[in-house]
C-alpha positions in Angstrom: 95.0 114.4 80.1 92.4 111.7 80.7 93.1 111.4 84.4 93.4 115.2 84.9 90.1 115.8 83.2 88.5 113.1 85.4 90.0 114.6 88.6 88.8 118.0 87.7 85.2 116.8 87.4 85.6 114.6 90.5 86.7 117.6 92.6 83.6 119.6 91.5 81.4 116.6 92.1 82.9 116.0 95.6 81.8 119.5 96.6 78.2 118.9 95.4 78.1 115.5 97.1 79.3 117.0 100.4 76.6 119.6 100.2 74.0 116.9 99.5 75.3 114.8 102.4 74.9 117.7 104.8 71.4 118.4 103.5 70.6 114.7 103.8 71.7 114.7 107.5 69.6 117.8 108.3 66.5 116.6 106.5 66.8 113.1 108.0 66.5 114.7 111.4 63.3 116.6 110.3 62.0 113.5 108.6 62.0 111.6 111.9 58.8 113.5 112.8 55.7 111.4 111.9 54.1 114.1 109.9 57.2 115.1 107.9 56.9 112.9 104.9 58.0 115.7 102.4 61.2 116.1 104.4 61.8 112.3 104.2 61.4 112.4 100.5 63.9 115.3 100.1 66.3 113.6 102.5 66.2 110.4 100.4 66.8 112.4 97.3 69.9 114.2 98.8 71.2 110.8 100.0 71.2 109.6 96.4 73.1 112.7 95.2 75.6 112.3 98.1 76.2 108.6 97.2 76.5 109.0 93.5 80.3 109.5 93.2 83.6 107.7 93.6 86.0 108.0 96.5 89.7 107.0 96.4 90.5 106.4 100.1 90.4 102.9 101.6 87.4 102.5 103.9 88.0 101.0 107.4 87.5 97.3 107.8 85.5 97.9 111.0 85.9 94.4 112.3 86.0 94.9 116.0 84.4 91.6 117.0 83.1 88.4 115.5 80.1 86.4 116.7 81.0 82.9 118.0 78.2 80.8 119.5 75.9 83.8 119.7 78.4 86.0 121.6 80.7 88.7 120.4 84.4 87.9 120.6 86.9 90.8 120.2 89.1 90.9 117.1 92.6 92.5 116.9 93.7 94.1 113.6 97.4 95.0 113.1 99.9 95.5 110.3 102.7 92.9 110.3 104.6 93.5 107.1 104.9 96.4 104.6 106.1 97.1 101.1 105.5 100.4 99.1 102.5 98.7 97.4 101.0 96.6 100.1 100.6 96.1 103.8 100.0 92.6 105.2 97.3 92.9 107.8 96.6 90.3 110.5 93.2 89.7 112.0 92.9 87.5 115.0 90.1 86.9 117.5 90.7 86.7 121.2 91.9 83.2 122.1 92.6 82.4 118.4 96.4 82.2 118.6 96.3 78.6 117.6 93.8 78.9 114.8 94.9 77.9 111.3 96.5 80.8 109.4 94.9 82.0 106.2 96.6 84.3 103.7 93.5 85.9 102.0 94.7 87.3 98.7 92.6 90.3 97.6 92.2 91.3 94.0 94.0 94.4 92.7 91.2 95.2 90.2 89.8 98.6 91.0 88.6 98.1 94.6 90.3 98.0 97.9 90.7 94.8 99.9 88.0 96.0 102.2 85.5 94.6 99.6 86.4 91.3 101.3 85.2 92.5 104.8 82.4 89.9 104.9 84.8 87.2 103.8 87.1 88.0 106.6 84.3 88.0 109.2 83.3 84.5 108.2 86.8 83.1 108.1 87.6 84.5 111.5 85.1 82.1 113.1 87.7 79.3 112.8 90.9 80.9 111.6 93.2 83.9 111.9 93.4 85.9 108.7 96.3 87.7 107.0 95.1 89.9 104.1 97.0 91.6 101.2 95.8 95.2 101.8 97.0 96.8 98.5 97.9 100.5 98.5 96.4 102.8 95.9 99.2 103.3 93.4 98.3 107.0 93.0 99.6 107.4 96.5 102.9 105.5 95.8 105.9 107.7 94.9 107.6 107.1 91.5 110.9 106.5 93.2 109.4 103.4 94.8 109.6 101.7 91.4 107.2 99.8 89.2 104.7 97.1 90.1 104.3 94.2 87.6 102.4 90.9 87.5 105.7 89.2 88.6 105.9 91.7 91.6 102.4 90.6 92.6 103.5 87.0 92.6 106.7 87.9 94.5 104.6 89.5 97.2 102.7 86.3 97.7 105.8 84.2 97.9 107.3 86.6 100.5 104.1 86.7 102.5 103.8 82.9 102.7 107.4 82.6 103.8 106.7 85.2 106.5 103.6 83.3 107.8 105.2 79.9 107.6 104.6 76.3 106.4 101.2 76.2 108.0 99.9 78.9 105.8 96.6 78.3 103.8 96.2 80.5 100.7 92.7 81.7 99.8 92.8 83.7 96.6 89.7 85.5 95.3 89.1 86.3 91.6 92.0 87.9 89.6 94.9 86.9 91.9 94.1 83.2 91.6 96.6 83.2 88.7 99.4 84.7 90.9 98.5 82.5 93.8 98.8 79.3 91.7 102.0 80.6 90.2 103.5 81.5 93.6 102.6 78.0 94.9 104.4 76.4 92.0 107.5 78.7 92.5 107.7 77.6 96.1 107.2 74.0 95.2 110.2 74.2 92.9 112.4 74.9 95.9 111.6 71.6 97.7 113.5 72.5 100.9 111.6 75.8 101.2 108.3 76.8 102.7 105.1 75.7 100.8 101.5 76.5 101.7 99.6 73.7 103.3 96.5 74.3 101.1 95.5 76.5 98.2 91.9 77.7 97.5 91.2 79.4 94.2 87.8 81.2 94.1 86.2 82.4 90.9 89.4 83.2 89.1 90.6 83.2 85.4 93.1 80.3 85.6 92.2 79.5 81.9 90.2 82.4 80.4 89.8 80.3 77.1 87.0 78.3 78.8 83.5 79.6 78.1 84.6 83.3 77.6 82.5 85.9 79.3 81.9 89.5 78.2 85.0 90.5 80.2 87.1 88.0 78.4 85.7 89.0 75.0 86.5 92.7 75.6 90.1 91.8 76.4 90.3 89.9 73.1 88.8 92.6 70.9 91.8 94.9 70.8 95.6 94.3 70.7 97.6 95.1 73.8 98.9 98.2 72.1 95.4 99.6 72.0 95.1 99.1 75.8 98.4 100.8 76.3 97.4 103.8 74.2 93.8 104.2 75.4 93.4 102.8 78.9 96.5 104.2 80.7 96.6 107.6 82.5 99.1 109.6 84.5 98.5 110.4 88.2 97.9 114.2 88.5 100.4 116.4 90.3 98.3 116.9 93.4 98.9 113.2 94.6 101.9 111.6 96.1 102.2 109.2 93.1 102.4 112.1 90.6 103.6 111.0 87.2 103.0 107.3 87.8 101.3 105.5 84.9 98.2 103.7 86.0 95.0 102.1 84.8 92.5 104.5 86.6 90.0 102.8 88.9 87.2 104.9 87.5 87.6 103.2 84.1 87.4 99.8 85.6 84.4 100.5 87.7 82.5 102.2 84.9 83.2 99.1 82.7 81.8 96.7 85.3 78.8 98.9 86.0 77.9 99.1 82.3 77.6 95.4 82.2 74.8 95.5 84.7 73.5 99.1 84.3 69.8 98.2 84.8 70.5 96.4 88.0 72.5 99.3 89.5 69.8 101.8 88.4 67.2 99.7 90.1 69.2 99.5 93.3 69.3 103.3 93.5 65.5 103.5 92.9 65.0 100.8 95.6 67.2 102.8 98.0 65.0 105.9 97.5 61.7 104.0 98.0 62.9 102.1 101.0 63.9 105.4 102.7 60.5 106.9 101.9 58.7 103.8 103.2 60.8 103.8 106.4 62.4 100.4 105.7 65.8 101.6 107.0 67.5 98.2 107.2 67.1 97.5 103.5 68.0 101.0 102.6 71.1 100.9 104.8 72.2 97.6 103.1 72.1 99.2 99.7 73.8 102.4 100.8 76.6 100.5 102.6 77.2 98.3 99.5 77.6 101.3 97.2 79.8 103.2 99.6 82.2 100.3 99.4 81.7 99.6 95.7 82.4 103.3 94.8 85.6 103.3 96.8 88.1 102.7 94.0 91.8 102.4 93.5 94.0 102.6 90.5 96.2 99.8 89.1 99.8 100.1 88.1 100.0 100.3 84.4 102.6 97.5 84.1 100.5 95.2 86.3 97.3 95.9 84.3 98.8 95.6 80.9 100.7 92.4 81.8 97.5 90.9 83.2 95.5 91.7 80.1 98.3 90.3 77.9 99.4 87.2 79.8 96.1 86.1 81.4 93.4 87.2 79.1 95.1 87.3 75.6 97.9 84.8 75.6 96.8 82.5 78.4 100.4 81.9 79.4 99.8 80.0 82.7 97.6 77.2 81.3 99.8 76.9 78.3 102.9 76.4 80.5 104.6 79.6 79.1 104.4 82.0 82.1 107.8 82.7 83.6 109.0 83.9 87.0 112.4 85.7 87.1 113.2 84.1 83.7 112.4 80.5 84.8 109.2 78.7 83.5 106.4 78.2 86.0 105.8 74.4 86.2 102.5 73.6 87.9 103.4 69.9 87.9 105.9 70.8 90.7 103.0 71.3 93.2 102.9 68.0 95.1 102.3 68.9 98.8 99.7 71.6 98.7 96.0 70.5 98.9 93.9 72.3 96.2 90.3 73.5 96.3 88.7 75.3 93.4 85.3 77.1 93.9 83.0 78.6 91.2 79.6 80.2 91.0 76.9 78.8 88.7 75.8 82.3 87.6 79.2 84.0 87.4 79.2 86.4 84.5 82.8 87.7 85.2 84.7 84.4 85.5 82.8 81.6 83.8 82.3 78.1 85.1 85.3 76.0 84.1 87.9 78.8 84.2 88.9 78.1 87.8 88.3 74.3 87.6 91.0 74.2 84.9 93.6 74.3 87.8 92.6 70.8 88.7 93.9 69.4 85.4 97.0 71.6 85.3 98.2 70.4 88.8 99.1 66.9 87.6 101.6 66.4 90.5 98.8 66.3 93.1 97.2 63.0 94.0 93.4 62.8 93.4 92.5 62.9 97.1 94.4 66.3 97.4 92.1 68.0 94.9 88.5 69.2 95.5 86.1 71.2 93.4 82.9 73.0 94.5 80.4 74.5 92.2 78.0 76.7 94.1 74.5 76.8 92.7 72.5 80.0 92.5 75.3 82.5 92.9 77.1 85.0 90.7 80.7 86.3 91.1 80.4 88.0 94.4 78.2 85.3 95.9 81.1 82.9 95.8 82.8 84.7 98.6 80.2 86.9 100.2 76.6 86.6 101.3 74.3 83.9 102.7 75.3 81.0 100.4 79.0 81.8 100.9 78.5 81.5 104.7 76.1 78.5 104.7 77.4 76.4 101.8 80.8 77.5 100.4 82.5 78.3 103.7 82.0 74.8 105.3 83.6 73.3 102.2 86.6 75.6 102.5 86.9 75.0 106.3 86.8 71.2 105.8 89.5 71.6 103.0 91.8 73.4 105.4 91.2 70.9 108.2 92.0 68.0 105.8 95.3 69.6 104.8 96.6 70.2 108.4 
């Protein structure tokens, strides 16, 4: 009922936003005239109305080229491996066939993997990038089965084995847990493929450390409460009809409520930038929210197991997480270089939660472990933006080079 009610309102809202978008385009043309300031104001207003709503389709990556030494170099994007819940996409710049191979593990936390578009662009300067392009579960048929936390980890094991021994895993936020678990699973099979390096960025390896508001919310209620109140059923109009999911709109609303004033100010700033004719700043805000408001659902099993095992019972740091019935032993990791990265001002994954992996991986020699605390950035600044490009990325690049 919850999902059906939301979808009914969303369908009405989509019609209003399409009308507003058309009005914005017409008025923008009129506003181009130097004496047409009232039209510019109306155009800016309609743009806000058109933007203020969620979409459920993955945006395009739009990475056609990457700048190398001041010149654009073409980039090829192609799918190389598929499952019902994910496609493995491969990005490679022209002449980059010998570049190190990165498996960029995107979160399944309410947004599409395209949220890492800027991360991919930066990585492509020196690497070829494979990314886990997760498929919205509301578009996955029931007969394709369930998707659990263990299934997430299995995908990473399979993807690393597909890419090969020279693979370098870079996991962002929530999937750091599965990335670390998958690395331990592969290390257990000493004759099998293991990633050359593992980079964990702003992820809840041990959510007991300096709990954030996100961690506290997960602790407030028993898992039965989440199962009863946070799970919806995909409406009949979609391919995944009948599938139980944690709706993306609930996740995004929860995140936005944590920074409601900042988001409200951004919309006000967008309006004023348009009126003032500062189109570059206005476009940056618009583009961010078009991406931020593109949401995807999560499989109910995956969501509930993540809340239970990662944020309530802390199974991985306590040595109690299992994979196909066998315990996950992080001490088995002996060949994979480890880098952990955190943001000083991260209010989603606190300082120390990712660093915990350093102490858990006791099988690694000290020279194989590196930690970087990035000053002045919040959660998204760890893997996107100016400080990511200028300060975090060089550390990651050097880490990968050292492990070759």
